DOFIZA-639707 format. One line per field, with one value per residue (C-alpha): chain; residue number from 1; z, y, x. Coordinates in Angstrom, 3 decimals, decimal comma. Example, Ala and Ser with C-alpha at 12.3 -4.5 7.8 and 13.67 -1.06 7.14 Angstrom:
% DOFIZA-639707
kette	[A  A]
nr	[1  2]
zz	[7,800  7,140]
yy	[-4,500  -1,060]
xx	[12,300  13,670]
//
This chain:
% DOFIZA-639707
kette	[A  A  A  A  A  A  A  A  A  A  A  A  A  A  A  A  A  A  A  A  A  A  A  A  A  A  A  A  A  A  A  A  A  A  A  A  A  A  A  A  A  A  A  A  A  A  A  A  A  A  A  A  A  A  A  A  A  A  A  A  A  A  A  A  A  A  A  A  A  A  A  A  A  A  A  A  A  A  A  A  A  A  A  A  A  A  A  A  A  A  A  A  A  A  A  A  A  A  A  A  A  A  A  A  A  A  A  A  A  A  A  A  A  A  A  A  A  A  A  A  A  A  A  A  A  A  A  A  A  A  A  A  A  A  A  A  A  A  A  A  A  A  A  A  A  A  A  A  A  A  A  A  A  A  A  A  A  A  A  A  A  A  A  A  A  A  A  A  A  A  A  A  A  A  A  A  A  A  A  A  A  A  A  A  A  A  A  A  A  A  A  A  A  A  A  A  A  A  A  A  A  A  A  A  A  A  A  A  A  A  A  A  A  A  A  A  A  A  A  A  A  A  A  A  A  A  A  A  A  A  A  A  A  A  A  A  A  A  A  A  A  A  A  A  A  A  A  A  A  A  A  A  A  A  A  A  A  A  A  A  A  A  A  A  A  A  A  A  A  A  A  A  A  A  A  A  A  A  A  A  A  A  A  A  A  A  A  A  A  A  A  A  A  A  A  A  A  A  A  A  A  A  A  A  A  A  A  A  A  A  A  A  A  A  A  A  A  A  A  A  A  A  A  A  A  A  A  A  A  A  A  A  A  A  A  A  A  A  A  A  A  A  A  A  A  A  A  A  A  A  A  A  A  A  A  A  A  A  A  A  A  A  A  A  A  A  A  A  A  A  A  A  A  A  A  A  A  A  A  A  A  A  A  A  A  A  A  A  A  A  A  A  A  A  A  A  A  A  A  A  A  A  A  A  A  A  A  A  A  A  A  A  A  A  A  A  A  A  A  A  A  A  A  A  A  A  A  A  A  A  A  A  A  A  A  A  A  A  A  A  A  A  A  A  A  A  A  A  A  A  A]
nr	[1  2  3  4  5  6  7  8  9  10  11  12  13  14  15  16  17  18  19  20  21  22  23  24  25  26  27  28  29  30  31  32  33  34  35  36  37  38  39  40  41  42  43  44  45  46  47  48  49  50  51  52  53  54  55  56  57  58  59  60  61  62  63  64  65  66  67  68  69  70  71  72  73  74  75  76  77  78  79  80  81  82  83  84  85  86  87  88  89  90  91  92  93  94  95  96  97  98  99  100  101  102  103  104  105  106  107  108  109  110  111  112  113  114  115  116  117  118  119  120  121  122  123  124  125  126  127  128  129  130  131  132  133  134  135  136  137  138  139  140  141  142  143  144  145  146  147  148  149  150  151  152  153  154  155  156  157  158  159  160  161  162  163  164  165  166  167  168  169  170  171  172  173  174  175  176  177  178  179  180  181  182  183  184  185  186  187  188  189  190  191  192  193  194  195  196  197  198  199  200  201  202  203  204  205  206  207  208  209  210  211  212  213  214  215  216  217  218  219  220  221  222  223  224  225  226  227  228  229  230  231  232  233  234  235  236  237  238  239  240  241  242  243  244  245  246  247  248  249  250  251  252  253  254  255  256  257  258  259  260  261  262  263  264  265  266  267  268  269  270  271  272  273  274  275  276  277  278  279  280  281  282  283  284  285  286  287  288  289  290  291  292  293  294  295  296  297  298  299  300  301  302  303  304  305  306  307  308  309  310  311  312  313  314  315  316  317  318  319  320  321  322  323  324  325  326  327  328  329  330  331  332  333  334  335  336  337  338  339  340  341  342  343  344  345  346  347  348  349  350  351  352  353  354  355  356  357  358  359  360  361  362  363  364  365  366  367  368  369  370  371  372  373  374  375  376  377  378  379  380  381  382  383  384  385  386  387  388  389  390  391  392  393  394  395  396  397  398  399  400  401  402  403  404  405  406  407  408  409  410  411  412  413  414  415  416  417  418  419  420  421  422  423  424  425  426  427  428  429  430  431  432  433  434  435  436  437  438  439  440  441  442  443  444  445  446  447  448  449  450  451]
zz	[41,647  44,826  45,100  47,768  47,890  50,917  51,411  53,955  55,733  54,542  53,361  56,006  57,748  57,042  54,097  52,389  55,536  55,979  52,285  52,490  55,616  54,038  50,783  52,558  54,787  51,751  49,958  53,029  52,840  49,283  47,539  44,175  44,748  41,990  43,422  42,189  43,084  42,715  40,893  39,332  42,059  40,939  44,307  46,115  43,259  43,813  47,424  46,206  43,814  46,526  48,869  46,419  43,704  41,101  39,180  40,470  38,080  38,329  38,098  37,535  36,971  35,892  33,227  31,987  30,916  32,662  29,965  29,893  33,701  33,794  30,985  32,610  36,026  34,708  32,361  35,171  37,655  35,328  36,882  40,299  43,508  44,838  43,730  46,342  45,310  47,537  47,524  47,131  49,657  51,493  50,261  48,552  47,528  43,778  41,079  41,843  43,811  41,783  43,114  39,740  40,272  43,897  45,507  45,976  42,284  41,308  43,752  42,317  38,709  39,442  41,886  44,519  48,310  50,416  53,665  55,401  57,262  60,272  62,249  65,771  67,646  70,429  69,441  71,093  70,441  67,912  65,567  65,266  64,235  61,656  60,153  60,137  58,142  55,567  55,337  54,768  52,559  49,488  49,993  46,527  47,911  49,334  52,635  54,170  56,812  58,936  59,928  62,613  62,514  65,347  68,049  71,544  72,292  72,454  74,985  72,831  69,802  71,740  72,618  69,017  67,669  70,086  69,270  65,489  65,043  67,479  65,889  62,193  61,437  59,610  60,441  62,210  60,670  63,173  63,659  63,530  66,767  67,109  66,165  65,386  64,139  61,243  59,516  55,854  55,344  53,118  51,209  48,821  46,401  48,973  50,240  49,592  46,809  47,314  45,412  48,178  51,231  52,567  55,572  53,745  53,826  57,599  57,981  55,735  57,747  61,026  59,594  58,442  61,788  63,568  61,070  61,343  65,063  64,858  61,397  60,369  57,043  56,789  57,183  54,428  52,045  52,875  52,041  48,955  47,062  44,253  41,305  38,025  35,156  32,891  32,420  28,631  28,374  25,368  25,734  23,336  21,786  19,137  16,344  17,342  14,511  15,276  16,845  15,045  14,226  16,852  19,610  22,317  25,239  28,488  31,339  34,512  37,716  41,056  39,374  36,560  37,325  37,151  34,534  34,262  33,890  31,395  29,194  29,172  28,506  25,668  24,066  24,245  23,096  20,060  18,977  20,452  21,830  25,103  26,578  29,867  30,462  33,356  32,858  36,223  35,956  32,289  30,277  26,975  25,471  24,340  20,809  17,753  19,475  17,520  20,311  24,031  26,596  29,695  32,463  35,652  39,009  41,272  39,139  41,607  44,279  42,051  40,435  41,295  39,624  36,606  36,237  36,693  33,902  31,104  28,476  28,805  28,737  25,715  23,740  24,307  23,287  20,101  19,011  19,739  17,696  14,896  14,881  17,399  18,804  22,520  24,470  28,029  30,986  33,975  35,356  31,789  30,772  33,647  32,457  28,895  30,071  30,341  34,006  37,334  40,291  43,496  46,675  47,637  44,710  43,019  39,275  38,021  34,249  32,484  28,822  27,573  24,644  25,516  26,332  29,716  33,328  35,815  39,346  42,419  44,533  48,042  47,002  44,383  41,044  39,448  41,100  39,718  36,726  33,393  29,766  27,175  23,518  21,148  17,345  17,702  20,058  23,599  26,310  30,074  32,209  35,607  36,820  40,114  40,323  42,301  39,450  37,079  33,816  34,157  31,669  28,815  25,313  23,520  20,154  20,795  20,976  20,475  22,756  21,533  24,362  25,229  28,835  30,762  34,386  34,052  37,735  38,123  34,622  34,049  30,738  29,825  27,298  27,857  25,884  24,593  21,066  19,024  16,138  17,088  20,850  22,821  26,551  29,014  32,629  32,107  32,974  30,341  30,541  26,999  27,535  28,245  24,520  22,401  19,576  21,624  21,889  18,113  17,864  20,025  17,749  14,761  16,459  16,903  13,317  11,928  13,692  12,313  8,784  9,115  9,903]
yy	[170,613  168,535  165,497  163,605  160,653  158,361  156,683  154,234  154,001  150,378  147,507  146,367  149,709  149,994  152,384  150,412  150,563  154,277  154,950  153,134  155,086  158,447  157,592  156,392  159,487  161,747  159,850  160,099  163,872  163,870  164,076  162,370  160,580  159,569  156,643  155,562  152,966  153,445  150,593  147,359  146,108  144,668  143,936  147,291  149,078  146,742  147,886  151,484  150,893  149,144  152,092  154,962  153,513  154,697  152,646  152,901  153,329  152,259  154,923  153,303  155,561  152,643  151,249  154,606  157,744  161,053  162,523  159,405  159,360  162,972  162,384  159,318  160,979  164,007  161,999  159,727  162,602  164,586  165,783  164,418  166,449  164,947  162,372  159,983  157,824  154,978  154,361  151,129  149,584  152,316  155,916  155,658  151,979  151,501  149,650  149,470  152,263  155,329  155,525  154,962  153,439  154,562  156,491  159,436  159,411  159,458  162,264  164,418  163,798  164,717  167,542  166,051  166,388  163,299  162,095  159,549  156,598  155,529  152,347  153,771  150,502  150,405  153,807  157,214  159,978  157,814  158,656  162,177  160,859  158,619  161,409  163,721  161,153  160,748  164,518  165,145  162,177  163,957  167,532  167,558  165,307  167,527  165,734  167,636  165,375  162,238  159,747  157,203  153,661  151,136  153,803  152,642  155,648  159,421  159,952  157,963  160,063  163,315  162,342  161,398  164,593  166,819  165,251  165,172  168,678  170,169  168,567  168,250  170,867  168,214  168,386  165,415  164,549  162,007  158,290  154,927  152,986  149,326  147,291  143,603  143,502  145,776  143,751  142,886  139,226  138,088  135,064  134,262  137,199  139,802  140,806  138,529  140,250  142,062  139,386  136,847  138,990  138,890  141,093  144,023  146,374  146,063  146,587  149,645  151,173  150,519  151,904  155,144  155,675  155,271  157,472  160,326  160,470  160,326  161,512  165,176  164,883  168,667  168,987  166,456  168,384  171,611  170,279  168,469  171,750  171,771  173,935  172,183  174,186  171,131  170,303  170,175  167,353  165,148  161,401  158,541  157,681  155,113  156,084  155,328  152,811  150,852  148,085  148,777  145,657  143,521  141,883  140,470  138,294  139,218  136,700  138,293  136,450  135,453  133,591  136,015  139,724  141,170  143,910  147,444  149,680  151,841  148,752  148,069  151,702  151,861  148,806  150,368  153,796  152,208  150,712  147,186  145,823  144,197  141,672  139,885  136,163  133,829  130,762  129,563  130,108  130,374  127,241  128,794  131,797  134,936  134,686  136,135  137,001  137,512  136,625  136,354  138,365  136,250  138,171  137,024  136,289  133,271  130,216  128,089  128,892  127,805  124,675  122,532  124,942  125,291  121,529  121,093  123,532  121,065  122,785  126,110  124,488  122,405  125,272  127,503  124,674  123,835  127,444  128,250  125,198  126,456  129,821  132,040  134,545  134,583  136,944  135,743  136,883  134,849  133,207  133,128  131,120  128,714  128,288  127,490  124,797  121,098  121,588  123,175  121,506  123,510  122,981  119,902  118,112  117,079  117,629  119,626  119,739  123,084  124,045  121,795  124,033  124,242  120,873  121,746  121,802  124,663  123,757  125,981  126,413  127,753  130,551  133,248  132,231  135,659  138,993  142,411  144,666  143,249  144,186  142,053  141,870  140,679  140,883  143,385  145,594  146,189  146,966  147,186  144,772  143,097  139,497  138,150  134,443  131,238  128,751  127,031  125,211  121,464  118,555  121,038  119,562  122,254  120,733  121,863  125,611  128,268  131,048  134,548  136,678  137,403  138,617  140,504  141,601  144,719  144,947  141,344  140,819  137,668  136,686  133,942  132,925  133,156  133,998  130,706  131,034  128,529  129,274  132,633  132,266  134,276  133,631  134,559  135,362  139,096  141,619  144,342  147,894  148,820  152,440  151,317  150,844  151,292  149,422  146,261  147,002  147,440  143,897  142,610  144,301  142,742  139,336  139,677  140,851  138,081  135,485  137,040  137,037  133,417  132,154]
xx	[320,768  321,069  323,319  325,212  327,586  327,339  330,719  332,093  335,404  335,560  333,389  330,922  330,693  326,957  326,818  324,038  321,896  322,586  321,940  318,613  317,680  318,491  316,707  313,578  313,465  313,812  311,057  308,820  309,293  308,000  311,359  311,784  315,099  317,523  319,525  322,958  325,577  329,313  331,007  329,737  327,385  324,008  322,405  322,511  320,665  317,724  317,501  317,620  314,731  312,737  313,271  312,724  310,495  313,029  315,574  319,134  322,054  325,701  328,394  331,779  334,780  336,978  334,663  333,326  335,164  334,521  332,290  330,114  329,866  328,721  326,253  324,674  324,576  322,733  320,527  319,374  318,999  316,768  313,500  314,507  314,774  317,976  320,540  321,931  324,897  326,011  329,759  331,710  334,124  336,056  336,064  339,460  339,376  339,446  341,325  345,031  346,668  345,691  342,109  340,461  337,045  336,856  334,023  336,396  337,284  333,622  332,786  335,583  334,517  330,906  331,719  329,405  329,920  330,579  329,029  331,257  329,738  331,818  331,262  331,464  331,027  333,624  334,985  335,121  337,673  339,496  336,640  338,029  341,438  339,803  337,687  340,712  342,668  339,923  339,514  343,222  344,097  342,746  341,621  340,043  337,323  334,585  333,996  331,082  329,602  329,740  327,046  327,896  326,587  326,144  326,124  325,193  322,983  322,563  325,350  327,769  326,836  327,248  330,789  331,588  330,047  331,960  335,326  334,860  333,470  335,999  339,054  338,130  335,479  333,439  329,752  328,165  324,804  323,534  323,689  321,989  321,855  322,771  319,724  320,069  316,474  317,425  320,100  320,593  321,467  324,332  325,641  328,508  328,149  327,084  323,659  320,704  318,708  315,423  313,504  314,212  313,434  309,896  310,598  312,212  309,209  308,922  312,667  312,587  309,761  311,550  314,765  313,158  311,429  314,759  316,596  314,090  314,852  318,636  319,817  319,810  317,980  317,617  321,378  321,965  319,719  321,551  325,007  323,679  323,201  325,795  326,741  326,084  327,590  327,982  324,321  324,589  327,124  326,463  326,587  327,076  323,745  322,935  320,583  317,021  316,731  319,943  317,904  314,642  312,686  314,402  312,387  314,642  313,599  315,343  315,544  314,179  313,267  314,784  317,649  318,482  318,341  321,870  321,601  322,933  319,889  321,784  322,253  318,533  317,694  320,218  318,654  315,201  316,447  318,094  314,792  314,860  311,617  312,730  310,297  310,862  310,512  311,288  313,511  312,198  308,463  307,445  306,733  307,798  309,563  307,730  306,400  308,143  311,418  314,654  317,066  317,706  319,654  320,355  322,093  323,726  322,216  321,975  321,101  323,101  320,495  317,584  319,006  315,977  313,547  315,829  316,053  312,308  311,408  312,157  310,006  311,842  315,281  314,453  312,915  315,952  318,299  316,433  315,993  319,651  320,711  318,471  320,250  318,449  320,979  321,684  323,920  324,586  326,660  327,911  324,750  323,478  326,550  325,876  322,292  323,398  325,824  325,011  324,239  325,099  326,790  326,207  328,230  326,208  327,875  324,633  324,261  321,253  320,601  320,427  319,926  322,760  323,674  327,375  328,944  330,420  329,313  329,578  330,656  330,336  333,466  333,906  336,237  335,936  337,433  337,531  336,949  337,769  338,082  339,191  339,639  337,863  338,893  336,186  336,407  339,249  337,226  338,476  335,951  336,253  334,278  333,973  334,010  332,693  331,880  332,384  331,967  334,388  333,816  334,215  334,248  334,356  334,289  336,276  335,414  331,843  332,549  335,208  336,446  335,635  337,067  340,673  340,541  343,200  343,390  345,504  346,433  347,597  348,947  346,914  345,352  342,878  340,235  336,493  333,390  332,033  330,704  328,705  326,367  324,805  325,284  327,872  328,203  330,926  331,644  332,404  329,695  329,944  328,612  327,600  328,672  332,242  332,723  329,597  331,324  330,849  327,146  327,151  328,536  325,672  323,141  324,920  324,736  320,985  320,539  322,745  320,648  317,508  318,957  320,077  316,593]
//
């Protein structure tokens, strides 16, 4: 088996750009690439899929136990030539100070070698000291190579390579030169998603041409060879008929597209018929559905289109009032509120199922790992949002979640529940605690029985 983890020295060092370059070069060589993303990110996996043609899966060592991580990694690498996992933040940055959830933690669990991306702009021999520190900080991390980003040219790289290989013994695998024309644009929650970028194909082509000239792809494939004695690890699987007979509409368009691929696969594997619909562009819901799954995304960017699609908003409201089950996360909660107030201060109507508004703020309101208790079940989750609930009529709904940030010791209520609708800010990986997923199936079945 071949696998590699591409890690950064810190956020913003260029690991997404380097990961895209390596993946595209491997694909151009005919390799069937299995892409992965460390941690809870939803946006980077979309770039991976765009580059490779294969779905990218999240591997989160805080939300998932080691056995589940290994199972999902091998399951989603099956019949692929090489797995490439992009890291999160800096190599050793995780939850708290024990490294849990970090790229290093994941690499050690999976037994996969690491290639470190170093931003070399304005740097020369100091690069060797930096690589030495990362190499020695945790010797259980198999740091095999370095790729430099934002290098001024071949002579600059030659100097970096000489110093690093001489003083650390870590192999240098090439570089990407400074190129302002190849730059991924960002906004408040990170990179602008693939769905909104018209120029991405041209950028990907230019990136791969540059990478073929300056990155040692052969060297990467050589160090990616790993021993894989645990290829028969069993994962948590629901019976194939757990969701049999359920047809669930899943919101999928430019505004709503934050989903863990393993969640969607689990739904399908447990017998649910998942059909996509667009809250932005479709006039009505799919026919004969038993419930809705509305994930997160960027509804605050598409408030005008949401407001304009009156028929979709009204149908969802009326069917939810009549008992149709809905499970919603983050952006889905915003959509189910009375309306959204972006930073311009203007109010845009939404579904108006929950009597509250959601207002955008300039700073993050919640960011990080959390534990969610629901119906006595505790599952791990993640929050990352700029909105707050405003003008909430708490006689209209109840709170179903007790949420705790274990690192900061903070607790609060979330998870708005009304009739058969459950909506909250937490993003939940169903494999974190499959009992929670069982509750979601029960919610969908209860709604079906009630009608």
